[in-house]
C-alpha positions in Angstrom: 32.7 53.6 -47.9 34.4 50.3 -47.3 36.4 51.8 -44.3 33.1 52.5 -42.8 31.1 48.9 -43.3 34.7 47.4 -41.9 33.9 49.8 -38.5 30.1 49.1 -38.7 30.8 44.8 -39.3 33.5 44.8 -36.2 31.5 46.9 -33.9 28.3 44.4 -35.2 30.3 41.0 -34.8 31.4 42.8 -31.5 27.9 43.3 -30.1 26.7 40.1 -30.9 29.5 38.2 -29.7 28.3 40.2 -26.3 24.9 38.7 -27.1 25.8 35.1 -27.0 27.7 35.5 -23.7 25.1 37.5 -21.9 22.4 34.8 -22.9 25.3 31.8 -21.8 26.0 33.5 -18.7 22.0 33.6 -17.7 21.3 29.8 -19.0 24.1 29.2 -16.5 23.0 31.3 -13.5 19.6 29.4 -14.5 20.7 26.1 -14.5 23.1 26.8 -11.0 19.5 27.6 -8.9 17.5 24.7 -10.7 20.6 22.3 -9.2 20.5 24.4 -6.2 16.9 23.9 -5.4 16.8 20.7 -6.1 19.3 20.0 -4.1 18.8 22.1 -0.7 14.6 21.5 -1.2 13.9 19.0 1.4 12.0 16.4 -0.9 12.8 12.9 -1.7 11.4 10.2 -3.9 9.9 7.5 -2.4 8.0 4.3 -3.7 4.9 3.1 -2.5 3.4 -0.3 -3.8 -0.8 -1.3 -3.3 -2.6 -3.5 -5.1 -4.7 -2.7 -8.5 -8.5 -3.2 -6.7 -9.5 -4.0 -10.5 -7.3 -6.8 -11.7 -5.5 -7.2 -8.4 -1.9 -6.6 -9.7 1.0 -4.7 -7.6 1.1 -1.0 -8.8 3.8 1.9 -7.8 2.9 5.0 -6.9 6.0 8.2 -6.5 5.6 10.4 -3.7 7.8 13.3 -3.2 8.5 13.5 0.7 9.7 15.7 2.7 13.1 15.0 4.2 13.8 15.4 7.4 17.3 14.7 8.0 16.9 12.2 10.8 17.0 8.5 9.4 14.0 7.8 12.4 11.8 10.2 11.0 12.1 9.7 7.6 11.1 5.9 7.8 8.4 7.1 10.7 7.4 9.6 8.0 7.8 6.8 5.1 5.3 4.0 7.3 2.8 6.8 8.0 2.1 7.8 4.5 1.9 3.5 3.9 -1.1 3.4 6.4 -2.9 6.7 4.6 -3.2 4.3 1.5 -2.8 5.3 -2.3 -3.4 8.9 -4.1 -4.3 7.1 -7.2 -8.1 6.6 -7.0 -8.3 2.9 -8.3 -5.9 1.1 -5.3 -6.9 -0.6 -2.7 -5.8 0.3 0.8 -3.1 -2.1 2.1 -4.3 -1.9 5.8 -8.0 -1.0 7.0 -8.5 3.1 7.5 -8.5 2.5 11.1 -4.7 0.9 11.2 -2.2 3.9 12.8 1.3 3.3 14.1 1.4 3.3 17.7 5.1 2.7 17.7 8.2 3.2 16.2 12.0 2.7 16.6 14.9 2.6 14.7 18.1 1.1 16.1 21.1 -0.5 14.9 19.8 -1.0 10.8 16.6 -2.4 12.3 13.3 -0.9 12.1 10.2 -1.5 15.0 6.9 -0.9 14.5 4.2 -1.6 16.3 0.5 -1.0 14.5 -2.8 -1.0 15.8 -5.1 -3.7 16.2 -6.6 -3.1 13.6 -3.5 -4.1 11.3 -4.8 -7.5 11.1 -8.4 -7.4 10.2 -8.4 -8.3 6.6 -9.2 -5.5 3.4 -11.9 -8.3 2.1 -13.4 -11.5 3.2 -11.3 -14.6 3.5 -8.7 -12.3 2.8 -5.3 -13.0 4.3 -2.9 -9.7 5.8 0.4 -11.2 4.8 0.6 -9.9 1.6 -0.1 -6.6 3.2 2.6 -6.7 5.8 5.4 -8.4 3.5 4.8 -5.5 1.3 5.4 -2.9 3.3 8.5 -4.5 4.8 9.6 -5.2 1.2 9.3 -1.4 0.9 11.1 0.2 3.5 14.1 -2.2 2.6 13.6 -0.8 -1.1 13.9 2.8 -0.2 16.1 3.0 2.9 19.5 1.1 1.5 20.7 1.4 5.4 17.8 -1.1 6.8 19.5 -4.4 7.6 15.8 -6.1 9.3 12.5 -4.5 10.0 10.2 -6.0 12.5 6.3 -5.8 12.5 4.3 -5.9 15.4 0.8 -5.6 15.9 -0.7 -5.5 19.0 2.9 -5.1 20.3 2.9 -8.4 19.1 5.8 -9.5 16.5 3.8 -10.7 13.5 5.1 -13.4 10.7 9.3 -13.5 12.4 9.6 -16.7 10.2 8.4 -16.3 7.1 10.2 -12.8 6.9 13.1 -14.4 8.2 13.5 -16.9 5.4 12.4 -14.4 2.9 15.2 -11.9 3.8 17.1 -14.2 4.5 19.4 -13.4 1.6 19.8 -9.7 2.0 21.2 -9.2 -1.7 18.8 -12.0 -3.4 15.4 -10.3 -2.9 14.2 -11.7 -6.3 11.6 -14.2 -4.7 9.6 -11.2 -3.5 7.1 -8.8 -5.5 9.0 -5.5 -7.2 
């Protein structure tokens, strides 16, 4: 009888050990699948800064955007997403709805973005377009570390170039700008 119990325990112990090993292998396969889908999904997280329409302070939205694999296309998609506006209903647009991206270039670590003339229209009476353009400039620099300079144009004319050069003169010190 003792001998039979020993054999039963030995066979059950081997069975439970195999079960644990099988469970561990399932977890490893599941983890590898999750990591591979994360790395090969083609999505990348980008942050967008908008203004709260109630309080007027800055708010940050995180969005997952498809990665094109081309830096210029990724930057263009980002600017187009900014022009679409916030996803949350309590946030204000940076530019009027009519604003479009006429042309876009990324050369020698410099972004050149030409917006339609409607970008110069203030969103509210007595408003200023400078904070919206500054927020776009900061967003590009924050999300794309390989960008050294951003040149924004409205209707083919460069805007606020002296102000932007003064603000971003020392690229390591962006504490003068909003988050």
